[in-house]
Structures are given as structure tokens and as C-alpha cells.
C-alpha positions in Angstrom: 21.0 35.8 -55.9 22.4 34.0 -52.8 23.7 37.2 -51.3 20.2 38.8 -51.8 18.6 35.9 -49.9 21.2 36.2 -47.1 20.6 40.0 -46.7 16.8 39.6 -46.8 17.1 36.9 -44.1 19.4 39.0 -41.9 17.2 42.1 -42.3 14.3 40.1 -41.1 16.3 39.0 -38.0 17.3 42.6 -37.3 13.7 43.8 -37.5 12.7 41.1 -35.1 15.2 42.4 -32.5 14.7 46.1 -33.4 14.0 47.1 -29.8 17.0 45.2 -28.5 20.6 46.2 -28.5 22.7 44.4 -31.2 26.3 44.6 -32.3 28.3 43.1 -35.0 30.4 40.0 -34.2 30.1 37.2 -31.7 29.1 37.7 -28.0 31.6 39.1 -25.6 33.0 36.8 -22.9 32.8 38.8 -19.6 34.2 37.6 -16.3 31.6 36.3 -13.8 31.2 36.5 -10.1 34.1 34.6 -8.4 33.2 32.1 -5.6 29.6 32.5 -6.4 27.2 31.4 -3.6 23.9 30.4 -5.1 22.0 30.2 -1.8 22.9 33.8 -1.0 21.8 34.8 -4.5 18.3 33.3 -4.1 15.3 35.4 -3.1 13.6 38.6 -4.4 15.3 41.1 -6.7 13.8 44.2 -8.2 14.7 45.5 -11.7 16.4 48.9 -11.6 17.7 49.3 -15.1 18.0 47.1 -18.2 18.9 47.1 -21.9 15.6 47.3 -23.9 13.9 44.0 -24.4 10.7 43.5 -26.4 9.4 40.7 -24.2 10.0 42.6 -20.9 7.9 45.8 -21.2 6.1 47.0 -18.2 6.6 48.4 -14.7 7.2 47.1 -11.2 9.3 44.2 -12.6 10.7 41.8 -10.0 12.3 38.3 -10.0 12.0 35.7 -7.3 14.4 32.8 -7.2 14.1 29.7 -5.1 15.7 26.2 -5.1 13.5 23.3 -6.1 13.9 19.7 -4.6 15.5 18.6 -7.9 18.2 21.3 -7.4 16.9 23.4 -10.4 16.1 27.0 -9.7 12.5 28.4 -10.0 12.6 31.9 -11.6 9.3 33.7 -11.1 9.2 36.9 -13.2 6.5 39.4 -12.4 5.6 42.7 -14.2 2.7 45.0 -14.6 1.7 45.7 -18.2 -1.3 47.8 -19.3 -2.9 47.5 -15.8 -2.5 43.7 -15.6 -0.1 41.7 -13.5 1.8 39.3 -15.7 3.7 36.3 -14.3 5.9 33.7 -15.8 7.8 30.9 -14.2 11.0 29.7 -15.7 13.8 27.3 -14.8 17.4 28.1 -14.3 20.3 25.6 -13.9 24.0 25.8 -13.2 25.5 25.1 -16.6 29.1 24.5 -15.5 30.0 23.5 -11.9 33.4 25.0 -12.4 31.7 28.4 -13.0 28.4 28.3 -11.0 27.8 32.0 -11.8 27.0 31.0 -15.4 23.4 29.9 -15.2 21.1 28.9 -18.0 17.5 30.0 -18.1 14.4 28.9 -20.0 10.8 29.9 -19.8 9.4 27.1 -22.0 9.8 23.4 -22.5 10.2 24.2 -26.2 13.2 26.5 -26.0 16.8 25.8 -25.1 18.5 27.4 -22.1 19.9 30.9 -22.6 22.8 32.4 -20.8 21.9 34.0 -17.4 25.3 35.1 -16.1 25.9 36.8 -12.8 28.8 39.2 -13.5 28.9 40.8 -10.1 26.9 40.8 -6.8 27.3 41.6 -3.1 24.1 39.4 -2.5 22.6 42.0 -0.2 21.9 45.0 -2.4 22.8 44.7 -6.1 23.4 42.1 -8.8 24.5 42.6 -12.5 23.1 40.1 -14.9 24.1 39.5 -18.5 22.8 37.4 -21.4 23.7 37.3 -25.1 22.4 35.6 -28.2 24.5 35.2 -31.4 23.2 35.1 -34.9 25.6 32.9 -36.9 28.5 34.9 -35.3 27.6 37.7 -37.7 26.0 39.9 -34.9 24.8 39.4 -31.4 22.0 40.8 -29.1 22.9 42.0 -25.7 20.7 41.8 -22.6 21.8 43.3 -19.3 20.1 44.1 -16.0 20.9 45.9 -12.8 18.8 44.4 -10.0 18.5 45.4 -6.4 17.1 43.9 -3.1 15.1 47.2 -2.8 13.1 49.2 -5.4 15.8 51.8 -5.8 19.5 52.3 -5.8 21.7 55.3 -5.2 22.8 57.0 -8.5 26.5 56.3 -7.7 25.8 52.6 -7.3 24.1 52.5 -10.7 27.0 54.4 -12.2 29.5 51.9 -10.8 27.4 49.0 -12.1 27.5 50.4 -15.6 31.3 50.8 -15.4 31.6 47.1 -14.6 29.6 46.2 -17.8 31.7 48.7 -19.8 35.0 47.1 -18.7 33.7 43.8 -20.1 33.0 45.4 -23.5 29.2 45.4 -22.9 27.6 48.5 -24.2 25.1 49.8 -21.7 24.7 53.3 -23.0 21.0 52.4 -24.0 20.0 51.2 -20.6 16.7 52.4 -19.4 15.3 52.7 -15.8 12.4 50.5 -14.7 9.5 52.3 -13.0 9.1 50.7 -9.6 6.4 53.1 -8.3 2.9 52.1 -7.4 3.4 48.3 -7.3 0.0 46.5 -7.2 1.6 43.6 -5.3 3.9 43.1 -2.4 4.5 39.3 -2.6 4.5 37.0 -5.6 1.3 35.2 -6.4 1.2 31.6 -5.2 0.5 30.1 -8.5 2.5 31.5 -11.4 1.1 31.0 -14.9 2.5 31.0 -18.4 1.2 34.3 -19.8 1.7 33.6 -23.5 -1.1 31.6 -25.0 -0.5 29.9 -28.4 -4.2 30.6 -29.2 -3.5 34.3 -29.1 -1.4 35.1 -32.1 0.1 38.4 -30.8 1.0 36.9 -27.4 2.7 34.1 -29.3 4.7 36.6 -31.2 5.8 38.2 -28.0 6.9 34.8 -26.7 8.7 34.1 -30.0 10.8 37.3 -29.4 11.9 36.2 -25.9 15.4 35.3 -24.9 15.0 31.6 -25.5 13.2 32.2 -28.8 16.2 34.0 -30.1 18.2 30.8 -29.8 15.4 29.1 -31.7 15.7 31.7 -34.4 19.4 31.0 -34.5 18.7 27.3 -35.1 16.3 28.2 -37.8 18.9 30.4 -39.4 21.4 27.6 -39.4 18.9 25.2 -41.0 18.0 27.9 -43.6 21.6 28.5 -44.6 22.5 24.9 -44.7 19.6 24.1 -47.0 20.6 27.0 -49.2 24.3 25.9 -49.3 25.4 29.3 -48.2 28.1 28.3 -45.8 30.9 29.3 -48.2 29.1 32.6 -49.1 29.1 33.6 -45.4 32.8 32.7 -45.0 32.4 29.7 -42.7 30.9 26.3 -42.6 27.5 26.0 -41.1 28.3 22.5 -39.8 31.0 24.0 -37.5 28.4 25.9 -35.6 26.4 22.8 -34.8 27.0 21.2 -31.4 
């Protein structure tokens, strides 16, 4: 009976990330950009290609990064979806001063920071971003982006970028291009807003499936399994996963 409960719970998690790319086992640990210069990384980046993400559907997707007075990083994410411009402002921080290319990002006060790693960048034309969420170390969900300072990149540059991901054991075979044609805006709006209203059930569901929310699902899973005393059934102690 316990195993049935486990598989039903895992199936629910798989369905919730059905449009994402998931693999068995824990997250990979890729190398990040050496001697990372945060100030050169700031500014506007356009999304060229990405692994599918349920919370990031749309066209003309761009990200604007700027440093706040408190040294946190403002991350303004803009996309067009069903004829409407949708804007969300998140916060990124350097998680480890010894590896400043490993940022953490959150788009809500209610969710923990998620990995936002800069694997490679020349600062002037292209950057490769990676994030990953583990589910009890049983499987993980990959997120990867190729961003550019312009709305397009040469095919050979995209090919080389994908090779960098592949060398770090990150499967980017399902990457999809982002349509950057016909942008309704040239500059970010001055006052970003949180686009997901808790009074709108479906918008809340979209938020719940965001990067930060996957970490929340992971925490829920740990609580669920600990209450069910299923640690031994899964082959590890739930307590070991708690920080």
C-alpha cells in the first residue's frame, strides 16, 4: 500500500511538470563561468532558445537585470502572451561569494531561491543559463536558456552553446526557439507588476508551477513522505534531505 501511495504521489509530480524536461536521478553539477563579472552581466538580455517551461510561454521574452542599493539584483522578466504584455519582477542574489556565477532567484516572497547559474558568457553577445530542481533525488527537472544582447544569434553560435550544455551532461535536445518578431515594446515598463493574482485560480496554478514553486513542491513531498514514514521504502532517510 505504501508503494502505491508513493507512485501516485510521484505520478502527480510528473504530471505537474509534464511540459518541462525531467530526468531520473539528482541534478547535474555543471561548471560555471570563471571570474564572473556581475556588473558586465547586468542589462538587457533577449531569450533565443530554452528548454520548455510551463510558466514561461509567450513571445518576445526578455530579461532586464539591474543592481539595487542593497546589492540584490532586480530581475524584470517581460513576455507577450495572448496579445498582452506580462511583466514580473524578481530578486536574484549571489549565493556563494566564492562562485559568484551561481545566483539564486525568486519571484515571490513566499518561495525560496532557485538556482540561476551562469554557465558561460562573453557579456557582449551571449549567455548560457541553467537551473535545476530535484524531487527527493529520484528525478530532476532541467531548465536551460540561451540569451543574447540582440534578438537573434547566428546558427553556429546557438550550435556551440548547445555543445557547452551537452558537455555538462545537460540534455538540450528539446530546446525550442523563442519568437522575437513583432515586439510590442522597446523598453521595459517603468513599474513592473506581479502578474499572478491569487484571486484568479488559474493564474495561481501557473505561478505554482514556476521555478520557485517546484522547490515548494519538493518541500511538500518531504513532509508528505515523512508523515507516511516512507523514508526506508524510498531507500533513504527523509531527515537527511532537510537542511
